[in-house]
N, C-alpha and C positions, 0 to 999 in steps of 0.2 A: 366463305372463309372459315378455316378450321378454328375451333374454339381454342383460345390460348391455354396452355397448361398451367394449372395453379401451382404456385411455388410452395414447396413443402417446408413448414416451419420446424425448427429444431425443438427438442424437448426442453422445457423451462424448469429449472430446479426450484424447489419450494424454498421460500424465505426461512431464515433461521436467526435466532438471537445469538449474537456473538458473545462468548464468555469473557469475563473481565480479566484484567491483568493478574499475573501470579507473582510479580516481583516489583520492588520499589527501589529507586536509586535517587539519592540527594547528594548535592555537591556544595562545598564551601571552599573559600580561598584561604590558604595559609599565609596570613599577613604578619609582617614584622619579623621575618626570619633573619637571624644573624648570618654573618659570613661563615661561621663554623657550622651552622645548621645547613646552609646550602652546600657546603663542602661534604658533609656527612651524607646527605641525601644523594648527591652525585656519586659518591664512592659506593654506597650500597646499591644504587641502581645499576652501575657498571658491573659490579661483582655478580649480582644476581642475574643480570642480562647475559653475561658471559656464560653462566651456568645453564640458563635457559636455551641458549644457542647450542651448547654442547649436548643437551638432552634431546633437542629436536631431531638431530641426525639419527640416533639409534631408534627413536620412535618411528620415524618414517621408514627406516630400514626394516623394522619388524613388519610393517604393513598389516596384512590380515592375520599374521601369525602372532599378533600381540596377545598376551595373557597376563593374568595377575602375577605370575612368577617373574616375567620380564619387567613388569611395572615395579615390583618390589626391588628387583636388582638395580634398576635405574635410580630409584629413590635412595637406596642404601649408598650408591656411589656419590650422590650429591650431599648426603647428610654430613659427611666429614668436612666439606668445604663451606657449609652454611649452617643449617640446623635441621632437625627432623621436620618441623612445621614448614620452614621455607622450602625444603625438598618436596614435601607433599603439595604445596601450592604450585611449584614449578612443574612437576610431573602432571598434575591435573590440567594446568593451563596448556601444556604441550599436547596432551591428548585431545582437549577441546579444539585446539587449532588444527590438528590433523582431521578431526571429524568435520570441522567446518570446510576444510579443503575438499573432503569427500563429497559433501553436499554441493559445493560449487562445481565440482567435476561432473556430477550428475546433471546439473542444470546446463552446463556447457554441452554435454552429449545431447540433451534434448534440443538445444538450439541448433546444433549441427544437423540432427535428424530432420528438423523442420525445414532447414535450408536445402537439404538434399531432396526432400519430397517436392518442394516447390520447383527446384531446378529440373528435376526429372519430368515433372508434369509439363512444364513450359517447353522443354526441349522436345517432348513428344508431339506437341502441337505444330501445325504448319506455320511457316513464317508469315506473319501478318494476321494470324487468326485472332479474332476478337474474343475477349474474355466475358465472363458472366459475373453476377454478384457473388457467387460461391467459389468460382475457380478462375484463375487468371488465364489469359490467352497466350498465344505464341509471341515470339520476339519480333521486333520491327524489321530487322534486316538479317542477312546471312552473316555479316560481320559480328553483329551482337550475338547471334546464335553460336558462332564459333567461340567467342570469348567466354560465354556462359558455359559452354561445354568444358573448357579448360578450368573454369571455376568449379564445376561439379567434380572434376577429377581431384582437385585440391581438397575440397571439403570431404570427399569420400576417404581420402588418405588421412586427413585429420581425424575423422570419425573412427576409422579403424584403429589409429594409434590411441585415441582416448579410451576406446572400449578395451583395448589390451591393457592399458594402464589401470583401468578400474578393476578388471578381472584379477590383475596381479597385486592390487592394493597400493599402487604407486601414485603419489600426489606431488604436486609442486607447491612448495610453501616458501614464503619470503618473510622473515621476521623484520618488521618495519614497514612492510607494504610494497607490493610490486610497483605501484604508481610512483612512489617516492624513489624507488630504485631506478626506474626508467628516467626520472627527472635528472639524474646525474649525467646522462648523455645529452640532455637538452636543457642546459642551464639558462640559456638566453630566452628560450620559449617559456620556461617556468619562471623567469624573472628572479633568478636566484644566483648568488655568488657561490663559489665553492665552499667557503667557510660557513655561509648560511645553510647550505644543503647539508654539510657535515654536522652542524649543530642539530638540525631536525632529525637526521638519520640516527645519531647517537641517542637522542631523547626518545625516539620511538622504539629503540631496541632495549632500553632500560627495563628492568622488571622490579616493580614495587607494588605487589598485589598479594594480599593475604586473605585466605578463606576463613570464614567465621567457624566457631566451634561452640555449640550449646553446652552449658554447664561450666564453662570456664569464666574467669573474671571478665566482666563487661563484654562477653561474647567473642573475644578474640585475644589470643595470647601473643601473636606476632606483632600486629599493629594495634595498640590498645588506645582507646579514647575514653576518657572518664566522663561522667555526666557534666562536669564543669568545663569540658572541652580541651583538657590537656592531652597531648598526643605523644606517645612514646613508641619506639621501634626496637624490636629485638635484633641486635646487630649480628651479622654472620660471624663465624669463628675467626676468619682472618682480619676482621675489623673490630674485634672486641676491645682493643686498646683505645678506641674513640669513645667508649661508654662514659656517661656522666651520671649514671644511676646504677643501683645494685642489679645483679644478675645479668650483666652484659646488655643493659638497655640504654637507649639514648632518648632523652626527653627534649622535645623541640620547645623553643621559646614562644612559639605561636600557639594560640588557642583557637578552636573552631566552635561555631554555634550555627546549627542548621536552622535557618529561618523557616524553611518549608519542611513540614513533617517533623519538626524538632521534638514535639511531645511524643510522637510515636516512636521515634528513634530512642529517646531517653527512657521510655518505658521498656523497650527491648533490652537495652544494656543494663538497666537496673535489675531486670529479672534474669540476667546472664544468658540471654538468648543470642543465637549466632548472628553476627553482622560482619559482612565482608568489606574490606577497605582497599582502596587503590589510590596511590599517590602519583600524580601526573604533573609533568612540567610542560607548560605552554611556552614554546620557544619564541613565538611571535610577540607575545605580551611580556615575557620574562617573569612569569608567575607560577607558583606551585599551587596545586589544587588537591583536595582530599575528597574522594567520592565514597559514600557509604551505601551499601545495597544489602537487601535482605528479602527473603521470600515471605509471602503473606498467604493467609488462608484464601482459598478460592472464593471469589465473590459469587454469591448465589445468583444465578441467572434467572431473570424474571420469566415466567411462563408467557408464551405468545399472547394468550388472551388478556393477561394483565397488562402487558406492554401496549396493547392496542386499545385498551379501554378508554383512554383519554385522547385518542386521536394519534396522529403521526406527523412528524416533520419530514417531508421528502426532500432529499438533498441530491443534486446533480453535480458531480465533480467534473470540473473543466480545467483547462491548462492555466487559467489565470484567475478563476473565481469559483466560489460555491454558489449555486442557484438553489434557493430553498423556498418551499411553500408549505404552509400549515394546512392539514386536512383534519376534519373531524372523524369520529369513529365510523361514520357511514361512508367515508371516502369523498366528501364534498369539500372543495377548496374554500378556505376561510381567509378573509383579509386580502392582503396584497403580496405579490412576490418579493423576495428579498435577495440581495446580492452581498457576498462577502469576498472581497478581492484580496489577492496576494500576488507577489512578484517572485518568480522562480529563476530570475537571472542573478548573476553574481556568484559569490562564494557559497559554499555549503552551509556555513554558519548563518549567512543572510537568508538563505532559502529556508533553513530550519526555523529561524525566528519568524519569518513571514507566515509559515504554516501554523505555528503555535498561536500567533496573533489572530489569524482568520478562524481557527478552531475555537478559540476563546470567545470571539464575537458570536459565532454560530451557537455555541452552547448557552451563552447568556440570553440570546434571543429565544432559544427553545424553552428555557426555563420561564421566561416571561409569558410565553404563549400558553403554558400549562400542560404541554404534552409530556408523556412519560417515555417516549422512544423516538429515535431518529432512524429513518430508513435511508440506506445508502447502497450503491451498487458494489458488488463484490468484484472489483476490477482486477485484472491480471493481464499485463501486456507481455508476458514472458515469451509467448509464441508469436507475437506480432512485431517484435523489434528487429527481425532478421532483415538483412539487406536484400535478400532474394524476394521477399514478399512485397516490399515497398521500395524497390530499388530506385525508381525515378522520382519518388515522392520524398525527397530529402527533408523538406520542412516538416512533413508529417512524421517521419521517423524521428526527427529531433523533438517533435512535440510529445509523442508518446514516451520517448526515452527520458524526457525531462520531467515527467510527472512521477513524483516519488510515491507511488501507490502503496507500497509496503509500509514505508515510514509514516505516511499519512494515516493509514488504517490503524497502525499501532498507537500513534499519538491520539487519535480520535477515541479509540476504545479506552485508553488509559485516562484521558482527561474527562470523558463522559462518565466514567465510574465514580469520579469524585463529585460529580453533580447529580448523582443518582438517576442518570439517564441510560436507558438501554439502547443498544445499537442493533438494528435489524438489517442483516445483509441479504440482498436479493440478487437474482440472476439479471445481468444487464441487457439481456437480449431484447431488442425491439423497443426499448423504453423511449429513446429519442424519436424514433419513427412513429410509433403509435401515439405518443404524447402530442407530437406536432399534428397528427391527423385528427385526433379526437378532442383535444383540449385547447389548442392555441386559438383557433377562430372563435369558439363560443365565449371565451373569456376576454377577448379583445374588445375594447370599447373606446369611446372618446377620451376617457380619463385613465385608462389602463392599457399599456402596451405590453403584450405578451411576446416573449421570444421563444425560440425553439428550446432553449435551456430551461426556461420557466415551465413550459409544458412538460418537459421530461421529468422535472422534479415532481409534478403531480402524478405522472405515471409511476414513478418510483414509490411514492407514498402509497398509492392505491395497491400496488403489488405487495408492499410490506404489510399493509392492513389485511391482505388476503382477498381483496376485491379485484375483479377483472379491470383492465385498463379502459376498455371500450365503454361507451356511454349508453348503449341500447341493449335490451334483452330480447329474446324470442317472445312472440305474442303468447297470451294466455291460451290454455287448452280449450276452454269452454266456448269462447267466441274471439273474434278478431279485434275487438275494440280495446280500449285501455281501461276497462272497468275494473280489472283486477290489479291495477297499478301501472305506474310508468315503466317503460322498458328501458333497460340500461345497457344491454349488449345486443348487437345485431345478430340475427340468425344467419347461419351459413347458407350458401346457395342451394345445397342439397336437402335442406330441411323441408319436411312436408308441411303444407299449409302456411308456408312462409309469406309474410307480407312485405312487399318492397317499400322503399322510401317514398313517402308521399310527395307528389310534385308541388311546387309553389302554388299559392292561391291564384296568381295571375295566369297559371297554366290550366286552370279548371274552367275557363270561360267557354262560351259556346263555340268559339272559333279557335280553340286551342290546337286542333289538329293542323290547321293551316300555318300556325306560327311555330310549331315545334318541328317542322321539317318532315311531317308525315306525307305519305303519298296522296296526291290530290285526286279528287273525284271529278265526274263530268259536269257537276253542277256549275253554274256560272258564279263568278265572284260576287255579284250583287243580284238580289231578287228583282224581277221585273213586275211584280204585282204589288198592289198596295197592302194586301194582308200580310205578306211576309217581310215587308220593310221593317228594319230594326228601328225601334224607338230610341230617341236620344235620352229619354227619362229625365227631362228637365221640368 
């Protein structure tokens, strides 16, 4: 029989320490607003939202021909109907929205290219051909092959159109969100009435956001918040008659106090450093909120050696829980495996709260164990969500699509920075497979049950520490015994002087050859002489 061809492993990227967050955002509710306050906020939001919609059209029409001159012309056209600072905030938000649409357009092109590659490969295979671990096989029937060929033509047409739009700088942008726009045509499925949808649509299209400006009073001239929490708004020119304070300003009757990072926020506005504010109306709850955000100096990233000095907490991310295991600096598992569960069903707010709660539990446990860093996989399912790659595995596609890897990674990095914990990102290749192969069985006992996820967390932690995942090494060079130390990584089949795995003790007996299935000799099964008769050793 020909020797099986060894599978070629892909290149594994070195682990790296994730840099900390560069921005901060805190939110507080505007309580106790009067009817006049609510009316003024709605009027300002509608007026500025209308101007933002009018500014978005020429920005999208400029496309790649956009320049500082066209930006200045748009800002000058908006200044007369609002103010210079409101016009600057609107034009900047419009440009950011166009740039976001460009990035989403590029991601859509990559998704289409992945689908076209998969369909082209599968259509080139014979009908019924079996696939491998690295490449899928052919389709099951001629009917499926024909339908997929039509699907390929559709995707190629969409890909060509998307590439042409990107080359011309054309993007598709919806102020208020495309999902909410499509809900208008499916109100029953969205469980909304027409009036409810209209309220959400109008609130999402309002514009009440002002960028900060260093050197100005309290860091913002348009939406100003004093250290005592008093909120005042610079009214646009058409609404200046609603002002209740000098210089065309309106002071709200509500005050804010940021419980989280309140001292940091107060220090910034006292020093007149830039703080951006956004006023948002939650239609479901009927509440107004104020969000303050500012940039912060880059958090100094720990060197890899410092992050690994006190060990590592390996974390395996799954669809419904975090599997964590503590490892010492040498890569040895310490203690028992831990699980931190979360539920990703329900609304986006519920999922976000579940993720925050699970991350908080994980960080508190890591602080108690004394580690300085957390190792986690650098997951990205952008190329794995296509229908063409996992067409028949609908539950698997829903599983990976439901894992908010980007939001989870951002929240983990942000929350870990507050706990002085470093995040070490590793390549996720083979962690589950090698962890299950090398660590699940040795750590399983009568008092400890190891799962595949627990073993994967150990593999992740070892890779984050810079250690190999396998538990055995090649033998020493001077002799084949373990005198130079225990082996932790097994040598490859082609290594010279390699020593194979030792057989069990029961297989080293005198008659091991007969019990291991080796070829029998001509000698009889039992000796006929007294001298060669085996003693019972009693």
